[in-house]
C-alpha positions as CSV (number, residue, x, y, z in Angstrom):
1,M,81.4,92.9,-74.6
2,K,81.1,89.8,-72.5
3,F,84.0,87.6,-71.4
4,V,83.5,83.8,-71.6
5,V,86.0,80.8,-71.2
6,A,86.1,77.5,-72.8
7,E,88.6,74.6,-72.8
8,V,89.7,72.8,-75.9
9,T,88.9,69.1,-75.6
10,K,91.9,66.8,-75.2
11,G,93.1,65.6,-78.7
12,S,91.7,68.6,-80.4
13,S,93.6,71.6,-81.6
14,T,90.7,73.9,-82.3
15,L,87.8,75.6,-80.7
16,N,84.5,76.9,-82.0
17,C,82.8,79.6,-80.3
18,S,79.4,77.6,-80.1
19,A,77.0,76.6,-77.5
20,E,78.6,73.0,-77.4
21,Q,81.8,74.4,-75.9
22,F,79.7,75.8,-73.1
23,G,77.6,73.1,-71.9
24,G,74.9,73.6,-74.4
25,V,74.5,77.3,-73.5
26,D,75.4,80.0,-76.2
27,P,77.7,82.4,-74.1
28,L,76.6,85.3,-76.2
29,D,72.9,84.5,-76.5
30,G,70.9,87.6,-76.5
31,D,73.8,89.6,-78.0
32,K,72.5,88.8,-81.7
33,K,72.5,91.9,-83.9
34,E,70.0,91.8,-86.9
35,G,69.6,88.0,-86.7
36,K,73.4,87.4,-86.8
37,D,75.8,86.1,-83.9
38,A,77.5,88.8,-82.2
39,E,81.2,89.3,-82.8
40,K,83.4,86.7,-81.1
41,A,87.1,86.7,-80.6
42,C,89.3,84.0,-79.1
43,F,92.7,83.8,-77.6
44,C,94.7,80.6,-76.2
45,D,96.1,80.1,-72.8
46,N,97.8,76.8,-73.3
47,K,100.2,77.3,-70.6
48,K,97.4,78.3,-68.0
49,R,99.2,81.7,-67.3
50,L,95.9,83.6,-67.2
51,L,93.4,80.9,-65.9
52,S,94.3,78.0,-63.5
53,T,92.7,74.6,-63.9
54,D,90.4,75.4,-60.8
55,T,89.2,78.5,-62.5
56,I,88.5,76.6,-65.7
57,S,86.6,73.9,-63.5
58,R,84.6,76.5,-62.0
59,L,83.6,78.2,-65.3
60,K,82.6,74.9,-66.7
61,D,80.4,74.5,-63.5
62,Y,79.1,78.0,-64.1
63,W,78.0,76.9,-67.8
64,E,76.5,73.7,-66.7
65,Q,74.4,75.8,-64.0
66,K,73.5,78.2,-66.7
67,K,72.2,75.5,-68.8
68,A,70.3,74.0,-66.0
69,V,68.7,77.4,-65.1
70,A,67.8,77.7,-68.8
71,T,66.2,74.2,-68.7
72,A,64.3,75.0,-65.6
73,T,63.0,78.2,-66.8
74,T,61.6,76.6,-70.0
75,S,60.0,73.8,-67.8
76,I,58.6,76.5,-65.5
77,T,57.2,78.4,-68.5
78,S,55.7,75.2,-69.9
79,T,54.3,74.3,-66.7
80,T,52.8,77.7,-66.0
81,K,51.2,77.6,-69.5
82,V,49.6,74.2,-68.7
83,L,48.5,75.5,-65.3
84,E,46.7,78.4,-66.9
85,E,45.2,76.1,-69.4
86,V,43.9,73.8,-66.6
87,K,42.7,76.8,-64.6
88,T,40.6,78.1,-67.7
89,E,39.2,74.5,-68.2
90,I,38.3,74.3,-64.6
91,K,36.5,77.6,-64.5
92,T,34.7,76.7,-67.9
93,K,33.6,73.4,-66.4
94,T,32.5,74.9,-63.0
95,D,30.5,77.6,-65.0
96,E,28.9,74.8,-67.1
97,W,28.2,72.6,-64.0
98,K,26.7,75.7,-62.1
99,E,24.5,76.6,-65.3
100,T,23.4,72.8,-65.4
101,L,22.6,72.8,-61.6
102,D,20.5,76.1,-61.9
103,V,18.6,74.6,-64.9
104,Q,18.0,71.3,-63.0
105,E,16.8,73.4,-59.8
106,T,14.4,75.4,-62.0
107,E,13.1,72.1,-63.7
108,R,12.7,70.6,-60.1
109,K,10.7,73.7,-58.9
110,V,8.4,73.6,-62.0
111,A,7.7,70.0,-61.5
112,A,7.2,70.4,-57.8
113,E,4.6,73.2,-58.7
114,A,3.0,71.0,-61.4
115,L,2.8,68.0,-58.8
116,E,1.4,70.4,-56.3
117,A,-1.2,71.5,-58.9
118,Q,-2.1,68.0,-59.8
119,K,-2.6,67.0,-56.1
120,K,-5.1,69.9,-56.0
121,C,-6.9,68.8,-59.0
122,V,-7.0,65.3,-57.7
123,L,-8.4,66.4,-54.4
124,A,-11.0,68.7,-56.1
125,A,-12.0,65.8,-58.3
126,K,-12.5,63.5,-55.3
127,E,-14.5,66.1,-53.3
128,S,-16.6,66.8,-56.5
129,A,-17.1,63.0,-56.8
130,K,-18.3,62.8,-53.3
131,R,-20.6,65.5,-53.6
132,Y,-22.1,64.0,-56.8
133,K,-22.5,60.6,-55.1
134,L,-24.0,62.3,-52.1
135,E,-26.4,64.3,-54.3
136,S,-27.3,61.0,-56.2
137,I,-27.9,59.3,-52.8
138,R,-30.1,62.1,-51.6
139,K,-32.1,62.2,-54.9
140,K,-32.8,58.4,-54.6
141,Y,-33.7,59.0,-51.0
142,Q,-36.0,61.7,-51.9
143,E,-37.5,59.6,-54.6
144,R,-38.0,56.6,-52.2
145,K,-39.5,58.9,-49.5
146,R,-42.1,60.2,-52.0
147,A,-42.8,56.7,-53.3
148,L,-43.4,55.5,-49.7
149,E,-45.6,58.7,-48.9
150,L,-48.0,57.7,-51.8
Protein backbone atom coordinates (compact mmCIF):
# COMPACT_ATOMS: atom_id res chain seq x y z
CA MET A 1 0.00 0.00 0.00
CA LYS A 2 1.29 3.45 -0.92
CA PHE A 3 0.92 6.59 1.13
CA VAL A 4 0.02 9.80 -0.69
CA VAL A 5 -1.10 13.22 0.47
CA ALA A 6 -3.36 15.85 -1.10
CA GLU A 7 -4.70 19.13 0.24
CA VAL A 8 -8.35 20.17 -0.04
CA THR A 9 -8.65 23.38 -2.03
CA LYS A 10 -9.81 26.41 -0.09
CA GLY A 11 -13.55 26.82 -0.24
CA SER A 12 -14.08 23.10 -0.76
CA SER A 13 -15.03 20.56 1.84
CA THR A 14 -14.37 17.39 -0.16
CA LEU A 15 -11.47 15.65 -1.81
CA ASN A 16 -11.53 13.04 -4.56
CA CYS A 17 -8.67 10.61 -4.82
CA SER A 18 -7.99 11.48 -8.47
CA ALA A 19 -5.08 12.62 -10.60
CA GLU A 20 -6.31 16.25 -10.50
CA GLN A 21 -5.61 16.38 -6.75
CA PHE A 22 -2.00 15.34 -7.39
CA GLY A 23 -0.96 17.74 -10.14
CA GLY A 24 -2.40 15.58 -12.93
CA VAL A 25 -0.57 12.42 -11.84
CA ASP A 26 -2.51 9.43 -10.52
CA PRO A 27 -0.83 8.64 -7.18
CA LEU A 28 -1.77 4.99 -7.43
CA ASP A 29 -1.12 4.55 -11.15
CA GLY A 30 0.20 1.09 -11.83
CA ASP A 31 -1.69 -0.34 -8.85
CA LYS A 32 -4.71 -1.19 -10.96
CA LYS A 33 -6.23 -4.63 -10.48
CA GLU A 34 -8.22 -6.17 -13.30
CA GLY A 35 -8.79 -2.78 -14.92
CA LYS A 36 -10.15 -1.16 -11.74
CA ASP A 37 -8.52 1.47 -9.54
CA ALA A 38 -6.77 0.09 -6.51
CA GLU A 39 -8.54 0.65 -3.23
CA LYS A 40 -8.06 4.14 -1.87
CA ALA A 41 -8.69 5.42 1.65
CA CYS A 42 -8.58 9.01 2.88
CA PHE A 43 -8.22 10.66 6.27
CA CYS A 44 -8.33 14.31 7.28
CA ASP A 45 -5.74 16.39 9.10
CA ASN A 46 -7.53 19.73 9.21
CA LYS A 47 -5.57 20.92 12.23
CA LYS A 48 -2.24 19.98 10.66
CA ARG A 49 -1.24 17.68 13.51
CA LEU A 50 0.33 15.01 11.30
CA LEU A 51 1.57 17.10 8.38
CA SER A 52 2.94 20.63 8.48
CA THR A 53 2.30 23.26 5.79
CA ASP A 54 5.95 22.86 4.76
CA THR A 55 5.52 19.10 4.35
CA ILE A 56 2.38 19.59 2.29
CA SER A 57 4.19 22.15 0.10
CA ARG A 58 7.03 19.67 -0.47
CA LEU A 59 4.57 16.92 -1.31
CA LYS A 60 2.89 19.20 -3.85
CA ASP A 61 6.33 19.86 -5.37
CA TYR A 62 6.89 16.10 -5.48
CA TRP A 63 3.70 15.56 -7.49
CA GLU A 64 4.54 18.42 -9.85
CA GLN A 65 7.98 16.90 -10.43
CA LYS A 66 6.45 13.45 -10.92
CA LYS A 67 4.15 14.94 -13.58
CA ALA A 68 7.14 16.66 -15.23
CA VAL A 69 9.03 13.35 -15.30
CA ALA A 70 6.01 11.58 -16.82
CA THR A 71 5.70 14.31 -19.48
CA ALA A 72 9.44 14.19 -20.21
CA THR A 73 9.34 10.40 -20.42
CA THR A 74 6.48 10.57 -22.93
CA SER A 75 8.38 13.19 -24.91
CA ILE A 76 11.58 11.12 -24.86
CA THR A 77 9.68 8.01 -25.96
CA SER A 78 8.04 9.94 -28.79
CA THR A 79 11.32 11.53 -29.83
CA THR A 80 13.07 8.14 -29.72
CA LYS A 81 10.38 6.66 -31.96
CA VAL A 82 10.73 9.52 -34.45
CA LEU A 83 14.52 9.17 -34.32
CA GLU A 84 14.27 5.46 -35.14
CA GLU A 85 11.93 6.25 -38.05
CA VAL A 86 14.39 8.87 -39.32
CA LYS A 87 17.31 6.41 -39.00
CA THR A 88 15.33 3.80 -40.95
CA GLU A 89 14.47 6.36 -43.66
CA ILE A 90 18.12 7.49 -43.86
CA LYS A 91 19.27 3.86 -44.24
CA THR A 92 16.63 3.22 -46.91
CA LYS A 93 17.57 6.36 -48.86
CA THR A 94 21.29 5.63 -48.49
CA ASP A 95 20.78 2.11 -49.82
CA GLU A 96 18.68 3.46 -52.73
CA TRP A 97 21.30 6.09 -53.55
CA LYS A 98 24.10 3.52 -53.38
CA GLU A 99 22.18 1.25 -55.72
CA THR A 100 21.54 4.17 -58.08
CA LEU A 101 25.24 5.08 -58.03
CA ASP A 102 26.19 1.46 -58.73
CA VAL A 103 23.80 1.38 -61.70
CA GLN A 104 25.10 4.71 -62.98
CA GLU A 105 28.70 3.51 -62.64
CA THR A 106 27.89 0.32 -64.57
CA GLU A 107 26.14 2.36 -67.27
CA ARG A 108 29.14 4.70 -67.46
CA LYS A 109 31.51 1.75 -67.90
CA VAL A 110 29.30 0.23 -70.62
CA ALA A 111 29.08 3.60 -72.39
CA ALA A 112 32.86 4.07 -72.14
CA GLU A 113 33.45 0.58 -73.59
CA ALA A 114 30.96 1.26 -76.41
CA LEU A 115 32.67 4.57 -77.16
CA GLU A 116 36.06 2.87 -77.23
CA ALA A 117 34.69 0.22 -79.62
CA GLN A 118 33.23 2.96 -81.85
CA LYS A 119 36.60 4.72 -81.91
CA LYS A 120 38.27 1.49 -83.02
CA CYS A 121 35.65 1.02 -85.74
CA VAL A 122 36.09 4.59 -86.98
CA LEU A 123 39.88 4.22 -87.01
CA ALA A 124 39.60 0.87 -88.84
CA ALA A 125 37.17 2.41 -91.36
CA LYS A 126 39.54 5.34 -91.95
CA GLU A 127 42.45 2.97 -92.39
CA SER A 128 40.42 0.84 -94.80
CA ALA A 129 39.38 3.96 -96.74
CA LYS A 130 43.04 5.03 -97.00
CA ARG A 131 44.04 1.59 -98.28
CA TYR A 132 41.19 1.62 -100.79
CA LYS A 133 42.19 5.10 -101.98
CA LEU A 134 45.85 4.10 -102.23
CA GLU A 135 44.88 0.96 -104.11
CA SER A 136 42.72 3.03 -106.49
CA ILE A 137 45.59 5.43 -107.06
CA ARG A 138 47.99 2.50 -107.71
CA LYS A 139 45.57 0.99 -110.22
CA LYS A 140 45.23 4.29 -112.04
CA TYR A 141 49.00 4.73 -111.96
CA GLN A 142 49.49 1.22 -113.31
CA GLU A 143 46.91 1.84 -116.06
CA ARG A 144 48.55 5.11 -117.09
CA LYS A 145 51.98 3.55 -116.96
CA ARG A 146 50.80 0.75 -119.31
CA ALA A 147 49.11 3.26 -121.56
CA LEU A 148 52.35 5.25 -121.79
CA GLU A 149 54.37 2.11 -122.54
CA LEU A 150 52.17 1.30 -125.50
